[in-house]
C-alpha positions in Angstrom: 0.0 0.0 0.0 2.8 2.4 0.8 4.5 1.7 -2.5 1.3 2.5 -4.4 0.8 5.7 -2.4 4.4 6.7 -3.2 3.8 6.0 -6.9 0.7 8.2 -6.9 2.5 11.0 -5.1 5.4 10.8 -7.6 3.1 10.9 -10.6 1.1 13.9 -9.3 4.3 15.7 -8.4 5.8 15.1 -11.9 2.7 16.3 -13.6 2.7 19.5 -11.5 6.3 20.1 -12.4 5.6 19.4 -16.1 2.6 21.5 -16.4 4.4 24.8 -16.6 7.0 23.5 -19.1 4.3 22.0 -21.3 2.3 25.2 -21.4 5.4 27.1 -22.4 6.1 24.5 -25.1 2.7 24.3 -26.7 1.3 27.7 -25.8 4.0 29.8 -27.2 5.8 30.1 -30.6 9.3 30.3 -31.9 10.1 33.8 -33.1 11.7 33.4 -36.5 11.8 36.9 -38.0 11.0 40.2 -36.1 11.4 43.9 -35.9 10.4 45.2 -32.4 11.2 49.0 -32.5 8.4 51.6 -32.6 8.8 55.3 -32.9 5.9 56.2 -35.2 2.2 55.3 -35.5 0.5 55.1 -38.9 -3.3 55.3 -39.5 -4.8 52.2 -41.1 -7.7 54.3 -42.5 -6.6 54.0 -46.1 -7.5 51.5 -48.9 -4.1 50.5 -50.1 -2.1 47.4 -49.1 -0.4 47.6 -45.8 2.1 45.2 -44.4 5.7 44.1 -44.0 8.0 42.0 -46.1 10.2 39.4 -44.4 12.6 36.6 -45.3 11.9 33.5 -43.2 14.6 31.1 -42.0 12.0 28.5 -40.9 9.7 26.5 -43.3 6.4 27.5 -41.7 4.6 30.0 -39.4 1.6 29.7 -37.1 1.6 33.1 -35.4 2.1 36.8 -36.4 2.2 39.7 -33.9 1.7 43.3 -34.8 1.7 46.6 -32.8 -1.7 48.3 -32.6 -2.9 51.6 -31.1 -6.4 53.1 -30.9 -7.6 56.7 -31.5 -7.2 57.7 -27.9 -9.9 60.1 -26.7 -11.3 61.1 -30.1 -13.7 58.1 -30.1 -15.5 56.1 -27.4 -13.2 53.3 -26.2 -15.6 50.4 -27.0 -16.1 50.7 -30.8 -15.0 47.4 -32.4 -12.8 46.9 -35.4 -12.2 43.6 -37.0 -8.8 42.5 -38.4 -6.9 39.6 -39.8 -3.4 39.2 -41.3 -2.6 37.4 -44.5 0.7 35.9 -45.7 1.8 36.5 -49.3 4.4 34.5 -51.1 7.1 36.5 -52.9 6.1 39.9 -51.6 2.9 41.8 -50.9 1.6 41.4 -54.5 2.2 37.7 -54.5 -0.4 35.0 -53.9 -2.0 34.6 -50.5 -0.8 31.4 -48.9 -2.4 31.8 -45.5 -4.9 33.9 -43.6 -5.2 34.2 -39.8 -8.3 33.9 -37.8 -10.1 37.2 -37.5 -9.9 39.1 -34.2 -11.9 42.1 -32.8 -10.1 45.1 -31.3 -11.8 47.9 -29.4 -11.0 51.5 -30.1 -9.7 51.9 -26.5 -6.7 49.7 -27.3 -3.5 51.5 -26.3 -0.1 50.6 -27.8 -0.5 46.8 -27.6 1.1 43.9 -29.3 -1.7 41.9 -30.9 -1.4 38.2 -31.7 -2.9 36.6 -34.8 -3.2 32.8 -34.9 -3.5 30.8 -38.1 -5.9 27.8 -38.2 -3.3 25.7 -40.0 0.4 26.2 -40.5 1.5 28.4 -43.4 4.2 26.8 -45.5 7.2 29.1 -46.2 10.3 28.8 -48.3 13.3 29.7 -46.2 15.4 32.4 -47.7 12.6 33.6 -50.1 10.7 36.8 -49.6 7.2 36.6 -48.0 5.0 39.4 -46.7 2.5 40.0 -43.9 -0.6 42.0 -44.9 -2.8 43.7 -42.3 -6.4 43.1 -43.4 -9.1 45.6 -42.3 -12.4 43.7 -42.2 -14.6 46.4 -40.7 -15.3 50.1 -41.2 -12.0 51.6 -42.6 -13.0 55.1 -41.5 -12.4 54.2 -37.8 -8.8 55.2 -37.1 -6.8 52.3 -35.8 -3.0 52.6 -36.0 -0.1 50.3 -36.4 3.4 50.9 -35.1 6.8 50.8 -36.7 10.1 52.6 -37.0 11.1 55.1 -39.6 14.4 53.5 -40.4 15.7 50.5 -42.3 16.3 48.3 -39.2 15.1 45.0 -40.6 17.3 43.7 -43.5 14.9 41.0 -44.7 12.2 43.2 -46.1 10.5 46.6 -46.0 7.2 48.0 -44.9 4.4 48.5 -47.5 2.2 51.5 -46.7 -0.8 52.3 -48.9 0.5 49.9 -51.6 3.9 51.5 -51.7 7.2 49.8 -50.6 8.9 51.9 -48.0 12.7 51.1 -47.7 12.9 53.7 -45.0 10.3 52.1 -42.8 9.8 48.8 -41.0 6.7 47.6 -39.1 6.8 46.1 -35.6 6.2 42.4 -36.2 7.1 39.0 -34.9 6.4 35.7 -36.8 7.1 32.1 -36.3 5.8 28.5 -35.8 4.3 27.1 -32.7 6.8 25.5 -30.3 6.8 21.7 -29.8 7.9 19.8 -26.7 11.3 18.3 -26.8 11.5 14.5 -27.2 12.7 14.1 -23.6 9.6 16.0 -22.4 7.4 13.7 -24.4 9.1 10.6 -23.0 8.7 11.9 -19.5 5.0 12.6 -20.1 4.6 9.0 -21.3 6.3 7.6 -18.2 4.1 9.7 -16.0 1.0 8.7 -17.9 1.9 5.0 -17.6 2.5 5.5 -13.8 -0.9 7.0 -13.4 -2.6 4.3 -15.4 -0.8 1.6 -13.3 -1.9 3.3 -10.1 -5.5 3.5 -11.4 -5.5 -0.3 -12.1 -4.1 -1.1 -8.7 -6.7 1.1 -7.0 -9.5 -0.6 -9.0 -8.2 -4.0 -8.0 -8.1 -3.0 -4.3 -11.7 -1.8 -4.5 -13.0 -4.8 -6.4 -11.2 -7.5 -4.4 -13.6 -9.3 -2.0 -12.9 -8.7 1.7 -11.8 -11.5 4.0 -13.4 -11.9 7.4 -11.6 -13.1 10.5 -13.4 -16.5 10.1 -12.2 -16.9 6.5 -8.7 -16.2 7.6 -8.8 -18.9 10.2 -10.0 -21.4 7.6 -7.3 -20.4 5.2 -4.7 -20.9 7.9 
């Protein structure tokens, strides 16, 4: 009985220790390409293409992050605006190879990094130019802003503003694939799972085994 209790305690402790690591492994993403400086905000209230070129080193992406800001006090803070991002192959005018799930931002947003998740991984060609496009899905007259830096700080591509390439400007962006657990973590999870299953079977056996009375014991002796 003590050994089974020790096994149960070991399994529960291992799961508790693993939980944080597993959340970090599956809940986050690997940043492949990025530009994270902001010194200017640009109004998205125009009709031309808006985005950022990038040159991936990894063969896929699942997440894109962009810097957004709202119109401050000129509008009520609860007016919604809907957005998505698209990935183009070979630059902003190339074919769309992936579109993120749409998200809704409120006009009260204040200088926030916004995450866009893709329903399926977007295949990329490492070393070949791709582009992130910010898609405005709702009223384009509502002034939402994106952030970037008025300098050529990212060598793998340039910003596209109102359909024009801007070699002197780069958007704030991060992109990359979802992280996966290391093989050692998977193996440890498997061992913990086997331990818990074994403990469950032992518990079931103890509960279902018929009890032996004092008289029965005497007969067996």
